[in-house]
N, C-alpha and C positions, 0 to 999 in steps of 0.2 A: 485592844485586838490581844486578847490575853486568853488563854485556854491550858488545861491540864492534860488533857485525854484527847484522842480523834476526835472521839463524837462531837466532844464541844467545839473541837475547830471545825469539824465538817459542817455542824449546823450554822455556825456564824457564817462562813463562807457560801454556806447555801442560801441562808436568808439575804446577806447583801445582793447576792447575784439574783436571786427574784425581786429584791428592791428595784435594782436597776431594771430588769424586764418590765416590773410594772411601769415606772417611770416611762421608759419607752414606747409600752404599749399605748399608754394614755395619748399618743399622738393621733391615734385613730379616730378620737371622740374630739379633735379641736376643728372649728370651724374651717372652713378654708381660707378665710379673710383674718387668720390670726397667723402669726409667724410661728414655726415650729423651734425657732433657735433656743429660746430660752427652756424649753421641755428637753432637746436635745444637749445643752449646756448642763442641765441637771444630772441627766442617765452616764454624761461622760465619767465624772468622778465617782459617780456609786460603781461602775464598771470596774474603774481603776482601784477603788477599796476593796471589792470582791477577787480581783486579782492578786492583791497583796494578801490578803488572807490566804486564798489557795497557797500562794509561794512560801509564806510562811509555816502553813502546814506541811508542805513538802519538804522543808528544811528541818523539819521538827524531829524528824525521825519515828514520828507516832504513828503514820500512815501504815496499813499492814503492806506486806510484798505484795498481797493480789490485787489490792486498791491503787497502788502507786500508777499505773499506766492510766487508770480512770480518772485520776486526780491531777493529773499533768494534762490530760484531755480537758478536763473544765476549767482548768487555768488558761488554756490557750486559746480556747472557745470565748474566754472574757474578755481575754485579750485583743482578740481579732474583733470582737463587736464593738469593746471601746474605739480601737483605730478605724472602723469603718465608721463608727458615731463623728470621728473627731474630723474625717474626711467630708461629711456632709454638711458640717457645720463650717468647715472653712469654705466649701463652695457653695455657701448660701452668705459669703462674706463674712462671717463671725470670726471668734475664736474660741478655744477651750480655756476653760476657767473665768469667761465673762460672764457669769449666771446674771440676767437679767440687769446687764448693763446698758442696755438700750442704745439706738443710734446715737443719743449727743453724746453718751458718755464714749463708745467708740470711735467717733469722731474725733474726739479731745484727745484719745489715744494716737488716734492715726498722726494727727498734726504733731504731737509731742514727738514720734517717733523721727519724723520729718526732721527733726529739730539737729541732725548730726551728717552732715553729707562731706565726704572724703576725711572723715576725722575730725571734720571743724565744729567746731559747736556753733548753732545759728539759733539761738532760743527765739521763740516769738515775741515780736515787739511789743512792749508796755509804755509806749510814750518816749518822747524825747528825752536823752540824757541829762543830766544836771550839769550846772557848769563845775560843781566840785570833782566829777568824773575827770575832768581835763588839768585838775590841780593838785594832783595827789603826786606821791612818788613817781618818778621817772618810769615810763612803762617802753619795754624792749621784749621783744619776742624772742625765744628761744629759737625757734624757726621759722625761717622765712618761706614764701611760697616757692615751690620750686620752679627754677628758670630753664627757659628754652636753650638750645645746643649755641645758639646765636649767642646769646648773651654770655654762656659760660665760656664759650672761647675766647672773652675779653677779660678775664680774670676779674668778675666783678667784685666791686666793694659797696657794701649798703652805708650809705649816707642819707640823712637829712637835705631837703632844700633848705638853701639860704633863707633865713625869715623873710629879707627885702622881697625875695619873688611873690611873697602872697599880697604885697600892695599893687600887683600889677594887675589890672582890672580893666574890663571893657566888654563891649557887646558885640563883636564882630572878631569870631576865633578864627584859626587856622590850625588842625591838627597834624602832626607830623607822626608816623607811625616808626617804632621803634625797631631793632633787629630781632621783632618776635611775630609770631603766627596769628595774630589778635585780630584779626582783620574785621569779623563780624561784630564785636565790641567796638573798635574804634569807628566803625562805620555807623554804628548804632548811637556812640554820644556825639559824631559827628553832625549826623541828622537831627538829632536832639536840640544842639545847641544852635543850629541855623535855623530850625523851627522856633525856638525859642527866640532869636533876634527877631523872625519876621511876625511873628503872631502874638508876642507875650507869654505870660510866665507860665501859662497853663499846663504848660508840659515842661518844666524845667526842672532838671535834676536838681532838687535842692535835698538830698538827703543822704548827704556829707556832714558829719557833727566833729568838732564843735562848730556854731554856727553865731554870726554877728547879729546886732539888733535889726538887719534887713534879712535876716534869713540866709545869707551869702556863707560858705565856709570859710571858715579863719583858722589860723596856725593854732595847734593845740601846745599849752605849756608843757605837758609832761611828753608830749612825743606820743598820746593816745588818738586814733580817730576811732566811729564808729559811721558803719554804711548802715544806711534802711535797703533791705532788698525784699519783692515779692517772690518767696521761695517756696516748693513744696505746699502749695495752697493759704499760705500768709504771708504778710509781712513780717521779717525775720530782722536778728542783730547780729552784726557782723562787726568784731573788734578786732583790730591791728595797730601796728605801729607806723610811725612816719616814715621809716627808711626804705630809701628808693635803690635799686642797682646802677652803680655808675661805673666808668672806667677810673683807673688810677688817676688820670687828669681831669677827672670831674665832668666826665661827656655822659649824657643820660644814655642808659641803655634801656629805656622804655618807650612809651607814646608820649610827647610834649605836647604841650597847647600852649599857643602864644596869640597875644593880640594881632589883628592884621596890622603889618607892616612891621613888627617886629621879629621876623622869624630867624634874620640876620644877627640878632643882637649878640653880645660878647659871650654872656653867661650861655646861651641856647638852651637853657633851661627852661623858660618858661612859667607859667605858672602851676601850684604844684596840685592843685586841689583835684585836678583832671586825672592825671596818673595818680592819686591817691583812690579817688573813686575805683579808677580801674584795678588797682592791687588788691583792693576788699572783693571785688567779683573774684580777680583770679584766685584769691585764695580759698575763697570758697571751691570755683570749679575745677582745681587741680592743679593749678600755678600758671605759669606764663607759655607754657607749652600748649596751652588750649587751643585745639583745632576747630574749626567753623566757619559757614560761609551764608548762616542766615540770622541777621541782627536782629529779627521780630522777637525771639524770647530775649533779647538782651535788654531791648527798649521796655517790655514788658516786665523784666525784673526791678528795671529803675524806675518806671513811672506808672506800670499800671496799665499803660494801653493797651486795648485789645489787640492780640496779635491773628494774622491770617495769611494765609500764604497761595499762590495762585501760580499755575505752572503755564509758562506759555507754549507748552509743549503738546497739553491735553484739550483738545475744543477750545481754545482761549478765545474769546470773542472781544478781538482788539478794539473795535468802535464802539461798544458796549463799556466794557472796560474802561478806556480813556474819558468818557464821559462821567463815569461814578467817579473816579479819581479824581479827574481835573474840577469837577464842582465842589469837592470834600475838600482836597486842597486849596482851593483859593479860601474858604471858609475856616482854613485851621485845624481842620477837623481829622487830618490823617498824617503819618508819618509815613516815609516811602523808603525802599532799598531795595537791592536787586543782588542775586545770587547766579555767578554762571556755573557750567556744569563741567564735565570732561573735556567737550569739543567748543572752541570759543574760536570768533574770527580775530584777524589781526589787531593789535593794539589791547586786547582783551586780557584778562589774567585768569587761567582756569582755575575752578573751585575756589573763587575770590567773593567776596561781599564788597558792593558798591553801595553809597549812601547816595540820594536824591534829596535836591537841595531848592528844585524851582522844574514848574510844569510851565509852558508856554506857550502859547498859539499865535502865529504869524500868519494870516490868510489863511490859505488852506494847510498850512505844516504845522506840526506839531513838534516840540522841542522839549528835552530832557536835559537839564544840566545835572550833572552827574560829579559826586566827589569818589575820589578813591583814596584808603587810609594811608596810599603813600604820598599824600598830601598835594594832589594834582587835583584840578578841577578839567572838566571838558564836556562836550554837547553831544548828543546823539539824539537822532529824531525817533519819533514812537515805534516807524515801523521797522526801524535797526534795530528797536531794543526787543519788540517783537519777536524777531526772525534769530536775534545773536544770544540773546540772554536766555537762561533755564526756567527762573522763577521770580515772582513780583512779591517782596513782602509786605504786608502793610500794617500798620497799627492804629486802631481807632479809637477815639477820644472818648472815655469811659461815659461821659455825660450825655451823649447820645443816646443810648440807651440805659438810663437812669436807675430801673427797677431791674434789681438781681436779687436771685438766688442763688445759693451755693450750699453745696454737699461734699463731704470728704468720705473715701471708702477705699478696700484696696482689692484687687486682684488677687486670689489666692495661688499657693502654687499650685501647678496643674498637677492633677492625679488620674491614676488607672482607674477607668470606670469597670467593678467588679464583673459586671454581666458582660461587656462584649471586650474589654480586655484595651479598648482604645483611649489614649489621653484625650481628656474633657478639662476643659479651660472654661471656668465658671464666669459668666460676664455679668455684673452688676446691672439690675434694672430698674429705671426710673418712670415715675408718672409726673409729666409737667402739665399742670392746669393752669389755662389761660382764660381771662377774660378781659374783654376790650370793649370800646366803644367803637373800634372798626376792625373788618375782617382783613382789610387790606393791608397788611403789615407783615414785617419780617418779625420772628425769633431769634437771636443769637444765641447758641450753645456752643460752650468751649470746655476742650476736655483736655486736663494737662497732667501728663503721669509726674510722680515724683522721682526725685534721683537721691542716690547715695551715695555711689562710687564714679568716677571717671572710668575705672576698671569696668562698669558693670554697661554693656549696650544698650541704649534706648530699645524699648519694644516697640511694635507695630500696632499702633494706636488707630481706633475708628470710632465714629459715633453714628450708631445707627437710630433713624428717628422714624417712626410710625405712627401715623395719625389713627386713633385708636376708633372711633367713631365712624371715620373714612373706611376703615377695614370690613367694621361690621355692617355698613350700609352698603359695602360694594362687594358683596361675598360671590357673586353672580359673575364677576371680573375673568375673562376666560381670553382677554386680548393680550397676546403677548407684547411687553415691553420691559425695557430694562431702563432701571433708576438712574445707575449711573453708567457711564462709558468707560468709564476707569474706575479699581478698587479704590474706596475711599480710605484705605489702610495707609499710614506715613509714618516713617522713621522719626518722627518729630515729637519735640517736647509737648505741641500744642496742635490740637485740630481743632478749627472752628468749621461748625454747619450753622448756617442761614438759611430758617425755614420759612418758607413764605406759607401766611395763613389764607385758609380760604373763608373762615368764618369769624365771628368774632370772638365766639367760645368753643373752644377746642381743649382736647385732653391728648396728649403727646406719650407715646412710649419711646422712650431715649434707654438705648442699650449702650453701656460704655466698653468698649469691647478692645480686646487685644488678641494679636496672634502669636501662637506658638511662645509665649513668657516662659521663661524658666525658674523665674522665682516669685517671691510674693512680694507685689510693687503697689505702693500708695498711688490715689490719683484724687484730683479735684475738679468736680463737677461744677461749672458756672453758668447759669441761665440769664438772658438779657432782654428787657421789653424796654419800649420808649415811654416817655409819658402818656399816662391815660389808662396803662394795660397793666394788670396785676397779675402775676403769676406765683405760685408755690412750686416745689420741687421735693417730691416725696419717694422713698426707696421703697420699692415693692419686695418687702422682705419675706412674704409668705409664699407657700409653696403650696400647691394643691394636693391632697391626700394623697392620689395615685399618680406614678408616673411610669413610664418606661422610655428607657434609651436604648436605639440601636445605631449601629453604625455600617456604613456603606459606602460605596464608590460607584463613579461612573467612569467606564473604562471604554474601550473600542467599541466594544459589543454593546453596550448600557447608554451610552451617550445621546441620547436622541433629542434632545433641543427641545424647545418650546413648542405648545401645540398647532403652532403654524406649520409645522414639517411633520411629513409623512413619516418619520423615523419615530415621533414621538412615543410610539408603542413601547417603542425599544427600554425607556425611562424605568428604573425599579421602581415596582407596585407594591403595595403592605395592603395585605387584611387587617383591619383594625376592627375589634371587638371589645364593645362595653359592656360590663353587667351593671343591672340597676342598683345604684347606691341605697336607695330605701325605698320604701313604697309610692309610689306616684312621683318621684323626686326625677328633676331632669336633668340632664349631665350637662356640664361646661367644661371648656378645657384650654389649653394655649398648647400651640404648636412653635416651637425653636428649633431651626435646623442652623448650624453653624458647619460652615464649608470652609474649602480653601479661599482666599482672598482674593483670587487672582479670577474667581470666577461668580458669576453672577446667578442666584438661587432661586428657585420658587417652590412651594409645597401647595399641593391641593387635595382636599378632602371631598370625596363626591359619594353621592349613592350609588355605590355601585355592588353592593350586595358581597362583598370581600372578592369579588372576581375581577379577571383583567379587564379594563377597560383602553378598548382601541381608539376610541374617539370621544370627545367632551363636549357636551352641550350645555348650553345656559342653565337648563333646569336641574341640571347633574350636580352644579359646584354646592357645598354646603360650606365649606372656608378656604380662603384663598389668600395665602401671603402676600398677593399684589405685583405690582412691578417687580422684575427679577432685581435683584440687590445683591452687591459684592458682599462675601463672608457670611451674611448672616440673613435669614430669613425667619418673619413671624406672622404670627394670625392669632386670633382669640377665635376660638371654637363657640359657637351660638348651644342654645341648649337643645339638646336630642334626645331621642328615645334610645334606652338600650338597644345593640342591635348589631349588624357588622356592617362596616365600611370600607371604602376604597382609598387608599392615599398613594399618589405619586409625587416622586421626587425629580427634579427638571433642573437643568441649568439653559442657560440661554440658547447656543449653539449646539449642534450635532458636532460630538467628539472635542466638547468643552470637558474633559476628563477631570476628576478630583474626587479626594474623598469627604465624606462628610459624617458629622454627627446627628441623629435626630431626636430630640426630645419632647415629647407628648405629655403634658401633665391633664388630669381630669379630676373630678369629684365623684366618679365611679371608677370600680377595678376595670383595667384596660389591659389587652394583649394586642403585640401587635408581630405579625408574623409575615415574611415576605410570600409574594406571590408570584409562583413560577412563570417565567418567561414563555410567550406563547413558541410551542415547539419544545418545550423543554424536555431533554432527555430522549428525543425523537432524533432521525437522520435529518438530515438538512441538505436541501438541493437549492440552488439559484439560478434563474434563467431570467437573461435579459433581452430584449428585444426592442423592436419599433415598429408601429405602423407607418407604413410608406404609401405612396398612390395606388400599389398594387394587392397590399396587405390590409388596408383600411377598410375592413368590411360594414363596421359599422353592426346595429342591433337585427335580430332576426328577421323585422318586417322591411328591411334597406333591400333585401332580394341579392346581397352580396356576403352575405353572413359568413359563408362559406370560404370566404378569400382569407377569413381572419387567420393570423397565426395559429399554429397547432404545436403544442408538447405533448409528447408521446411518453406514457410512463407505464413500466412494464412491472408487474408486481408478480414473482415467481411464487408466493403463498398467499394466503389471505392476511389483509392486515388493516391498520388505519392510515388514513392519512389525513393532512392538513394542508392548506393550500390559500394564499392571499396575492392578490395582484394590486399592485400602488403604482405612481408615477413615481420617479426620481426627484422631478420637480415639482413645488406646490403650484396647481392647477384645480380649478372646478371641473372635471371632467368626468361624465357620468360613467360608471365603470359595471362590468359583469364579467364573473368567472365561471365557466359552465363546464361539467366533465361527461364526457360520452364515454360509453365503450367503444371500443374501436370497430367497425363493421368491414365485411368482404372487402378487400382492396383497398382498405387504409381508410374509407369514408367515415363520416362520422354516424356510430349505432345509437343504441337508445341512450336517452338523456339519463344519468345517472344521479347528478346534484348539479345546483347552481345557487351564485350568491343573491338570487332573487331580484329584483326590479334594478333595475340601471340607479347606479347611487354615485352621489362625488363628494362624499365624507374624504378627509385629506389622508387618511391612513389607508386608504383603498377599502377593498371589499374581500371578504374570507367565505371560505365554505364551509368553516368549520370542520370538527373532526368527523369524519366518516370510514365506516367499514366497508371495504371492499374484498371480493372475492377474488381469487388468482386470475389472473388475465393482463389485458393489455387495453389503456385508457388515453383518451386524449381531453386535453383542458384546452379549452378555446379561451384565451383572454380578447375582450372585444369592448368599445367604446359607444357611446348611442348614435352619434353622429358621424362616426368613422373621422376621427381626426389622425393626426399625422404627428406622433409625436413618440418619444420612447416609453417604455413599461418596463418593470419588473415584476416576477412571479417567482414566491419562496414555496418551495412545498417541503413538509417534512412526512416521516413515515416512521412506525416503529419496527419494520422491517428494512434491510437493504433493498432498495429499488435502482431500476435503471430510465433515468430522465434524458431524452432528447427533444431536441429541439427542430423538428421535422420540417416546418415553413414558416 
């Protein structure tokens, strides 16, 4: 980067900028199946290099005065281009400076970045530590885990538990929670110990070192201990010393573990391996002041048993769930725990964790034996638990689903979309391919977000699963359904989806989603299948060459609900235009809508010629995101000809308001523009009425047509009007709306316009826009059979008019 003249410097900067432009331009020649990330990662440093040369040129004082503004402009342009490319790389899940690193290298980097939590090094587990690691010089940490306020009040002293306490062994244990708020972890340990006692060592916490020849934790000669934890997507190593907090008179200020019958022993310290296993956990998670009421992530970290959470409040099926967990409990396949909420019945503690140590059926009664970390045992009926507890936490034996596939990636820090100004969160997509001997089974998918600090709150995360073949095969689906009654987003470390397969071979699109995250956050995705089922999980890294992102919102005027509502026409509609990508080539695409997680969303692409669509027939649907799903809707678009189509965004119920971002990728140039709503830019009037025994005149041939209600409209000058008749509630009633000139004495005069034959479409009937001369007109709403029900007439006009419901 050396130059002696302005001309030399300008040529170097221009050549480097042109090189960067050429690299970026090569994106247009990539196959839709090829990831653009490696090309973008080459373009980014090229633009940065061009910017550096322009910067040196500006600082060299060689630039003529009349060219300084021009050179500064070029410098800003290449910098802005570099920033946009960086944002796109991160939105695709990549990183700048990672040229051709590939998914495998990036996943390794993500796991390495997960090796520091709360400032503590937790390196990847590389095998059991050797005995020499516990024989070297005395190991004492400079800084101990942060203590809880209640511990601090006792002026704690850090001491090692006497060596003789290591000899106190057994298989029936009682835990006593110390003066700390670690109920979830204590419940997790208690559940695990009792499960191991009843069902054997398959779930035993055997990850504290050093160990004896039988695999049991033993005293360390140099005071050093190692704990193996499943954290941030991998098993990791936590190193700490043997010191525990005590009062001055050697009373424990930590959770103790005692063989049954020895709780009142003189020392009161119990065996040291449980409080040490807890200390290692607390060290990583920020100290003894750790808050929490969900033992499932704790059990997962210690044992790898798959976590699942069920809320008792949201459509919980108590009979079905009892049968599922009771049968699995008897086989030793599940560990169970409970979590309370803000409101509890007498005898229970709010925001507290409890362990389940036994399930029992006695006649027609079902009972649950519950362990309180405060060292008490009590029994509750299953019905009482369903009514008074907030959540059921489960951890499933991994060998129930022995075939697994694992991937690691990151959610990029949200960026601002340059076209819309909206904040866009990139949600990585994966394809889960499944081949099985039977289609009647479940696939489990677990999403786990990585943590870095207790000061950074967990994100709201969700897994969205779409069966790709099913969506293409059912592209005419218009029957409104809601996939979930509640939002799948949860402010948890783990989210498990159990997906029921309908066929032996399937391809699932899996979207790892988060809502409004503020940081770049790593995550791990695990897919599990039973014996006899093969699975593969691959990230969909490529993006189609053309895309457009639009942002919108459903408000009180535009949230029309699903197509079963007459108000569906109010929903936002878009004109989607495709240009031919190449001679004879068809266009394929992908629709992804990301909206507020509290709302269930749907998108439909229709044969609508870019015009407003009032009613949807089966033959109109090209692509459909299917059942309304919370937070995200997705559909692949089949092969299309170039042309113009109509797209509709909706939430499930009318007045389900919220903002959304719609992304449409395609293999051909695409343009998306809003379609004006019916009557947009015109004056609007609404008339509410009802047909009763006197006014339900029916069709003209009934002989009572003139008894129908009449709406008088006065036009002071010539103008255009548009009118629609519909029912406020969904009902298959054939309707008609006819416009007459008002005759002498107010009777019906000459017919001016009509909506045509009686029609029972959900959105009602419309006259369309018609031009009328100055005068007085009468609108007659009627039903074919003369039913008695309420009706609504909307009237729009391009001039001020007078509207009066005269009968």
